[in-house]
HTML snippet that shows the backbone in 3Dmol.js (N, CA, C, O; Angstrom):
<script src="https://3Dmol.org/build/3Dmol-min.js"></script>
<div id="view" style="width:600px;height:400px;position:relative"></div>
<script>
const pdb = `
ATOM      1  N   UNK A   1     139.264 164.006  52.209  1.00  0.00           N
ATOM      2  CA  UNK A   1     139.126 163.665  53.634  1.00  0.00           C
ATOM      3  C   UNK A   1     137.927 162.748  53.853  1.00  0.00           C
ATOM      4  O   UNK A   1     138.017 161.745  54.561  1.00  0.00           O
ATOM      5  N   UNK A   2     136.806 163.107  53.233  1.00  0.00           N
ATOM      6  CA  UNK A   2     135.604 162.293  53.386  1.00  0.00           C
ATOM      7  C   UNK A   2     135.825 160.910  52.772  1.00  0.00           C
ATOM      8  O   UNK A   2     135.336 159.910  53.296  1.00  0.00           O
ATOM      9  N   UNK A   3     136.553 160.857  51.675  1.00  0.00           N
ATOM     10  CA  UNK A   3     136.837 159.576  51.022  1.00  0.00           C
ATOM     11  C   UNK A   3     137.654 158.652  51.908  1.00  0.00           C
ATOM     12  O   UNK A   3     137.419 157.444  51.931  1.00  0.00           O
ATOM     13  N   UNK A   4     138.610 159.208  52.637  1.00  0.00           N
ATOM     14  CA  UNK A   4     139.430 158.397  53.541  1.00  0.00           C
ATOM     15  C   UNK A   4     138.577 157.827  54.671  1.00  0.00           C
ATOM     16  O   UNK A   4     138.670 156.646  55.005  1.00  0.00           O
ATOM     17  N   UNK A   5     137.746 158.691  55.252  1.00  0.00           N
ATOM     18  CA  UNK A   5     136.871 158.236  56.339  1.00  0.00           C
ATOM     19  C   UNK A   5     135.898 157.184  55.831  1.00  0.00           C
ATOM     20  O   UNK A   5     135.635 156.200  56.523  1.00  0.00           O
ATOM     21  N   UNK A   6     135.363 157.375  54.637  1.00  0.00           N
ATOM     22  CA  UNK A   6     134.436 156.404  54.058  1.00  0.00           C
ATOM     23  C   UNK A   6     135.138 155.071  53.791  1.00  0.00           C
ATOM     24  O   UNK A   6     134.571 154.012  54.056  1.00  0.00           O
ATOM     25  N   UNK A   7     136.357 155.113  53.273  1.00  0.00           N
ATOM     26  CA  UNK A   7     137.107 153.881  53.000  1.00  0.00           C
ATOM     27  C   UNK A   7     137.414 153.134  54.295  1.00  0.00           C
ATOM     28  O   UNK A   7     137.300 151.909  54.347  1.00  0.00           O
ATOM     29  N   UNK A   8     137.800 153.859  55.330  1.00  0.00           N
ATOM     30  CA  UNK A   8     138.085 153.210  56.623  1.00  0.00           C
ATOM     31  C   UNK A   8     136.807 152.606  57.202  1.00  0.00           C
ATOM     32  O   UNK A   8     136.832 151.505  57.753  1.00  0.00           O
ATOM     33  N   UNK A   9     135.689 153.327  57.076  1.00  0.00           N
ATOM     34  CA  UNK A   9     134.420 152.818  57.598  1.00  0.00           C
ATOM     35  C   UNK A   9     134.003 151.538  56.877  1.00  0.00           C
ATOM     36  O   UNK A   9     133.551 150.582  57.507  1.00  0.00           O
ATOM     37  N   UNK A  10     134.157 151.525  55.564  1.00  0.00           N
ATOM     38  CA  UNK A  10     133.815 150.329  54.795  1.00  0.00           C
ATOM     39  C   UNK A  10     134.724 149.170  55.197  1.00  0.00           C
ATOM     40  O   UNK A  10     134.264 148.033  55.304  1.00  0.00           O
ATOM     41  N   UNK A  11     135.995 149.443  55.419  1.00  0.00           N
ATOM     42  CA  UNK A  11     136.925 148.399  55.850  1.00  0.00           C
ATOM     43  C   UNK A  11     136.567 147.831  57.211  1.00  0.00           C
ATOM     44  O   UNK A  11     136.641 146.620  57.418  1.00  0.00           O
ATOM     45  N   UNK A  12     136.178 148.694  58.142  1.00  0.00           N
ATOM     46  CA  UNK A  12     135.791 148.232  59.478  1.00  0.00           C
ATOM     47  C   UNK A  12     134.529 147.381  59.403  1.00  0.00           C
ATOM     48  O   UNK A  12     134.446 146.327  60.034  1.00  0.00           O
ATOM     49  N   UNK A  13     133.548 147.842  58.630  1.00  0.00           N
ATOM     50  CA  UNK A  13     132.307 147.070  58.497  1.00  0.00           C
ATOM     51  C   UNK A  13     132.593 145.724  57.849  1.00  0.00           C
ATOM     52  O   UNK A  13     132.040 144.711  58.278  1.00  0.00           O
ATOM     53  N   UNK A  14     133.434 145.687  56.835  1.00  0.00           N
ATOM     54  CA  UNK A  14     133.775 144.424  56.176  1.00  0.00           C
ATOM     55  C   UNK A  14     134.478 143.480  57.145  1.00  0.00           C
ATOM     56  O   UNK A  14     134.197 142.281  57.156  1.00  0.00           O
ATOM     57  N   UNK A  15     135.386 144.007  57.955  1.00  0.00           N
ATOM     58  CA  UNK A  15     136.092 143.163  58.926  1.00  0.00           C
ATOM     59  C   UNK A  15     135.118 142.596  59.955  1.00  0.00           C
ATOM     60  O   UNK A  15     135.217 141.425  60.321  1.00  0.00           O
ATOM     61  N   UNK A  16     134.189 143.407  60.418  1.00  0.00           N
ATOM     62  CA  UNK A  16     133.199 142.918  61.393  1.00  0.00           C
ATOM     63  C   UNK A  16     132.347 141.825  60.775  1.00  0.00           C
ATOM     64  O   UNK A  16     132.065 140.820  61.427  1.00  0.00           O
ATOM     65  N   UNK A  17     131.934 142.004  59.532  1.00  0.00           N
ATOM     66  CA  UNK A  17     131.115 140.980  58.876  1.00  0.00           C
ATOM     67  C   UNK A  17     131.897 139.684  58.669  1.00  0.00           C
ATOM     68  O   UNK A  17     131.352 138.597  58.860  1.00  0.00           O
ATOM     69  N   UNK A  18     133.156 139.790  58.284  1.00  0.00           N
ATOM     70  CA  UNK A  18     133.966 138.588  58.053  1.00  0.00           C
ATOM     71  C   UNK A  18     134.185 137.835  59.358  1.00  0.00           C
ATOM     72  O   UNK A  18     133.955 136.628  59.429  1.00  0.00           O
ATOM     73  N   UNK A  19     134.632 138.551  60.397  1.00  0.00           N
ATOM     74  CA  UNK A  19     134.897 137.877  61.667  1.00  0.00           C
ATOM     75  C   UNK A  19     133.607 137.403  62.319  1.00  0.00           C
ATOM     76  O   UNK A  19     133.599 136.354  62.963  1.00  0.00           O
ATOM     77  N   UNK A  20     132.523 138.147  62.168  1.00  0.00           N
ATOM     78  CA  UNK A  20     131.227 137.710  62.698  1.00  0.00           C
ATOM     79  C   UNK A  20     130.748 136.452  62.004  1.00  0.00           C
ATOM     80  O   UNK A  20     130.206 135.553  62.647  1.00  0.00           O
ATOM     81  N   UNK A  21     130.945 136.380  60.693  1.00  0.00           N
ATOM     82  CA  UNK A  21     130.557 135.184  59.942  1.00  0.00           C
ATOM     83  C   UNK A  21     131.381 133.977  60.338  1.00  0.00           C
ATOM     84  O   UNK A  21     130.858 132.868  60.438  1.00  0.00           O
ATOM     85  N   UNK A  22     132.674 134.189  60.564  1.00  0.00           N
ATOM     86  CA  UNK A  22     133.521 133.079  60.998  1.00  0.00           C
ATOM     87  C   UNK A  22     133.090 132.570  62.367  1.00  0.00           C
ATOM     88  O   UNK A  22     133.044 131.362  62.600  1.00  0.00           O
ATOM     89  N   UNK A  23     132.773 133.496  63.273  1.00  0.00           N
ATOM     90  CA  UNK A  23     132.334 133.112  64.614  1.00  0.00           C
ATOM     91  C   UNK A  23     131.007 132.381  64.554  1.00  0.00           C
ATOM     92  O   UNK A  23     130.810 131.391  65.258  1.00  0.00           O
ATOM     93  N   UNK A  24     130.091 132.860  63.719  1.00  0.00           N
ATOM     94  CA  UNK A  24     128.791 132.210  63.580  1.00  0.00           C
ATOM     95  C   UNK A  24     128.957 130.809  63.000  1.00  0.00           C
ATOM     96  O   UNK A  24     128.271 129.883  63.434  1.00  0.00           O
ATOM     97  N   UNK A  25     129.844 130.636  62.037  1.00  0.00           N
ATOM     98  CA  UNK A  25     130.092 129.314  61.458  1.00  0.00           C
ATOM     99  C   UNK A  25     130.661 128.358  62.502  1.00  0.00           C
ATOM    100  O   UNK A  25     130.289 127.186  62.546  1.00  0.00           O
ATOM    101  N   UNK A  26     131.564 128.864  63.341  1.00  0.00           N
ATOM    102  CA  UNK A  26     132.130 128.025  64.396  1.00  0.00           C
ATOM    103  C   UNK A  26     131.057 127.601  65.399  1.00  0.00           C
ATOM    104  O   UNK A  26     131.026 126.450  65.834  1.00  0.00           O
ATOM    105  N   UNK A  27     130.181 128.534  65.759  1.00  0.00           N
ATOM    106  CA  UNK A  27     129.087 128.185  66.674  1.00  0.00           C
ATOM    107  C   UNK A  27     128.161 127.149  66.051  1.00  0.00           C
ATOM    108  O   UNK A  27     127.716 126.225  66.732  1.00  0.00           O
ATOM    109  N   UNK A  28     127.867 127.294  64.760  1.00  0.00           N
ATOM    110  CA  UNK A  28     126.991 126.355  64.078  1.00  0.00           C
ATOM    111  C   UNK A  28     127.625 124.969  64.024  1.00  0.00           C
ATOM    112  O   UNK A  28     126.940 123.968  64.233  1.00  0.00           O
ATOM    113  N   UNK A  29     128.923 124.901  63.747  1.00  0.00           N
ATOM    114  CA  UNK A  29     129.598 123.604  63.698  1.00  0.00           C
ATOM    115  C   UNK A  29     129.602 122.937  65.073  1.00  0.00           C
ATOM    116  O   UNK A  29     129.413 121.725  65.178  1.00  0.00           O
ATOM    117  N   UNK A  30     129.815 123.725  66.120  1.00  0.00           N
ATOM    118  CA  UNK A  30     129.752 123.172  67.475  1.00  0.00           C
ATOM    119  C   UNK A  30     128.350 122.664  67.790  1.00  0.00           C
ATOM    120  O   UNK A  30     128.192 121.614  68.413  1.00  0.00           O
ATOM    121  N   UNK A  31     127.331 123.408  67.362  1.00  0.00           N
ATOM    122  CA  UNK A  31     125.948 122.997  67.587  1.00  0.00           C
ATOM    123  C   UNK A  31     125.645 121.694  66.863  1.00  0.00           C
ATOM    124  O   UNK A  31     125.049 120.784  67.440  1.00  0.00           O
ATOM    125  N   UNK A  32     126.056 121.602  65.592  1.00  0.00           N
ATOM    126  CA  UNK A  32     125.792 120.388  64.825  1.00  0.00           C
ATOM    127  C   UNK A  32     126.542 119.195  65.412  1.00  0.00           C
ATOM    128  O   UNK A  32     126.020 118.080  65.423  1.00  0.00           O
ATOM    129  N   UNK A  33     127.754 119.420  65.898  1.00  0.00           N
ATOM    130  CA  UNK A  33     128.507 118.343  66.531  1.00  0.00           C
ATOM    131  C   UNK A  33     127.794 117.876  67.791  1.00  0.00           C
ATOM    132  O   UNK A  33     127.752 116.679  68.076  1.00  0.00           O
ATOM    133  N   UNK A  34     127.238 118.811  68.542  1.00  0.00           N
ATOM    134  CA  UNK A  34     126.502 118.461  69.753  1.00  0.00           C
ATOM    135  C   UNK A  34     125.214 117.722  69.452  1.00  0.00           C
ATOM    136  O   UNK A  34     124.803 116.851  70.219  1.00  0.00           O
ATOM    137  N   UNK A  35     124.570 118.062  68.339  1.00  0.00           N
ATOM    138  CA  UNK A  35     123.333 117.379  67.957  1.00  0.00           C
ATOM    139  C   UNK A  35     123.637 115.950  67.515  1.00  0.00           C
ATOM    140  O   UNK A  35     122.915 115.017  67.865  1.00  0.00           O
ATOM    141  N   UNK A  36     124.709 115.789  66.746  1.00  0.00           N
ATOM    142  CA  UNK A  36     125.057 114.460  66.237  1.00  0.00           C
ATOM    143  C   UNK A  36     125.620 113.554  67.331  1.00  0.00           C
ATOM    144  O   UNK A  36     125.373 112.348  67.323  1.00  0.00           O
ATOM    145  N   UNK A  37     126.367 114.118  68.262  1.00  0.00           N
ATOM    146  CA  UNK A  37     126.986 113.345  69.343  1.00  0.00           C
ATOM    147  C   UNK A  37     126.641 113.995  70.673  1.00  0.00           C
ATOM    148  O   UNK A  37     127.466 114.710  71.240  1.00  0.00           O
ATOM    149  N   UNK A  38     125.427 113.758  71.184  1.00  0.00           N
ATOM    150  CA  UNK A  38     125.060 114.418  72.444  1.00  0.00           C
ATOM    151  C   UNK A  38     125.926 113.910  73.595  1.00  0.00           C
ATOM    152  O   UNK A  38     126.211 112.715  73.680  1.00  0.00           O
ATOM    153  N   UNK A  39     126.340 114.807  74.470  1.00  0.00           N
ATOM    154  CA  UNK A  39     127.163 114.379  75.600  1.00  0.00           C
ATOM    155  C   UNK A  39     126.355 113.544  76.585  1.00  0.00           C
ATOM    156  O   UNK A  39     125.188 113.837  76.849  1.00  0.00           O
ATOM    157  N   UNK A  40     126.970 112.523  77.114  1.00  0.00           N
ATOM    158  CA  UNK A  40     126.301 111.691  78.116  1.00  0.00           C
ATOM    159  C   UNK A  40     126.326 112.404  79.451  1.00  0.00           C
ATOM    160  O   UNK A  40     127.226 113.192  79.742  1.00  0.00           O
ATOM    161  N   UNK A  41     125.344 112.118  80.235  1.00  0.00           N
ATOM    162  CA  UNK A  41     125.262 112.744  81.550  1.00  0.00           C
ATOM    163  C   UNK A  41     126.358 112.189  82.450  1.00  0.00           C
ATOM    164  O   UNK A  41     126.498 110.973  82.586  1.00  0.00           O
ATOM    165  N   UNK A  42     127.118 113.059  83.053  1.00  0.00           N
ATOM    166  CA  UNK A  42     128.201 112.646  83.948  1.00  0.00           C
ATOM    167  C   UNK A  42     127.708 112.474  85.380  1.00  0.00           C
ATOM    168  O   UNK A  42     128.434 111.943  86.220  1.00  0.00           O
ATOM    169  N   UNK A  43     126.485 112.913  85.671  1.00  0.00           N
ATOM    170  CA  UNK A  43     125.992 112.869  87.046  1.00  0.00           C
ATOM    171  C   UNK A  43     125.749 111.438  87.506  1.00  0.00           C
ATOM    172  O   UNK A  43     126.101 111.081  88.631  1.00  0.00           O
ATOM    173  N   UNK A  44     125.153 110.620  86.653  1.00  0.00           N
ATOM    174  CA  UNK A  44     124.879 109.236  87.011  1.00  0.00           C
ATOM    175  C   UNK A  44     125.130 108.361  85.786  1.00  0.00           C
ATOM    176  O   UNK A  44     124.217 108.158  84.985  1.00  0.00           O
ATOM    177  N   UNK A  45     126.337 107.842  85.623  1.00  0.00           N
ATOM    178  CA  UNK A  45     126.646 107.056  84.426  1.00  0.00           C
ATOM    179  C   UNK A  45     125.933 105.702  84.385  1.00  0.00           C
ATOM    180  O   UNK A  45     125.987 105.019  83.363  1.00  0.00           O
ATOM    181  N   UNK A  46     125.263 105.298  85.475  1.00  0.00           N
ATOM    182  CA  UNK A  46     124.558 104.022  85.485  1.00  0.00           C
ATOM    183  C   UNK A  46     123.218 104.100  84.776  1.00  0.00           C
ATOM    184  O   UNK A  46     122.632 103.065  84.457  1.00  0.00           O
ATOM    185  N   UNK A  47     122.717 105.309  84.521  1.00  0.00           N
ATOM    186  CA  UNK A  47     121.446 105.454  83.831  1.00  0.00           C
ATOM    187  C   UNK A  47     121.646 105.247  82.337  1.00  0.00           C
ATOM    188  O   UNK A  47     122.676 105.644  81.793  1.00  0.00           O
ATOM    189  N   UNK A  48     120.671 104.627  81.661  1.00  0.00           N
ATOM    190  CA  UNK A  48     120.797 104.452  80.220  1.00  0.00           C
ATOM    191  C   UNK A  48     120.648 105.813  79.525  1.00  0.00           C
ATOM    192  O   UNK A  48     120.028 106.732  80.059  1.00  0.00           O
ATOM    193  N   UNK A  49     121.223 105.917  78.340  1.00  0.00           N
ATOM    194  CA  UNK A  49     121.116 107.162  77.592  1.00  0.00           C
ATOM    195  C   UNK A  49     119.697 107.294  77.046  1.00  0.00           C
ATOM    196  O   UNK A  49     119.039 106.295  76.753  1.00  0.00           O
ATOM    197  N   UNK A  50     119.241 108.519  76.914  1.00  0.00           N
ATOM    198  CA  UNK A  50     117.902 108.800  76.414  1.00  0.00           C
ATOM    199  C   UNK A  50     118.016 109.598  75.131  1.00  0.00           C
ATOM    200  O   UNK A  50     118.616 110.673  75.115  1.00  0.00           O
ATOM    201  N   UNK A  51     117.447 109.081  74.059  1.00  0.00           N
ATOM    202  CA  UNK A  51     117.467 109.775  72.778  1.00  0.00           C
ATOM    203  C   UNK A  51     116.082 110.385  72.561  1.00  0.00           C
ATOM    204  O   UNK A  51     115.101 109.662  72.390  1.00  0.00           O
ATOM    205  N   UNK A  52     116.007 111.719  72.571  1.00  0.00           N
ATOM    206  CA  UNK A  52     114.713 112.374  72.458  1.00  0.00           C
ATOM    207  C   UNK A  52     114.305 112.613  71.012  1.00  0.00           C
ATOM    208  O   UNK A  52     113.224 113.148  70.766  1.00  0.00           O
ATOM    209  N   UNK A  53     115.143 112.228  70.042  1.00  0.00           N
ATOM    210  CA  UNK A  53     114.776 112.360  68.653  1.00  0.00           C
ATOM    211  C   UNK A  53     114.139 111.053  68.172  1.00  0.00           C
ATOM    212  O   UNK A  53     114.588 109.973  68.556  1.00  0.00           O
ATOM    213  N   UNK A  54     113.101 111.140  67.338  1.00  0.00           N
ATOM    214  CA  UNK A  54     112.443 109.902  66.860  1.00  0.00           C
ATOM    215  C   UNK A  54     113.312 109.084  65.945  1.00  0.00           C
ATOM    216  O   UNK A  54     112.891 108.028  65.473  1.00  0.00           O
TER     217      UNK A  54
END
`;
const viewer = $3Dmol.createViewer("view");
viewer.addModel(pdb, "pdb");
viewer.setStyle({}, {cartoon: {color: "spectrum"}});
viewer.zoomTo();
viewer.render();
</script>
């Protein structure tokens, strides 16, 4: 009985780690895409773009 509960617990923890890692990777890719291609301001398109990175 304890072995079954332990196996299920390990499976749940593994699933959380796998899906959490996938979600974190997706967030990181979105962040890197945003850093490489910053969105232009839609409020006033007549203003020149400002690059705050040297």
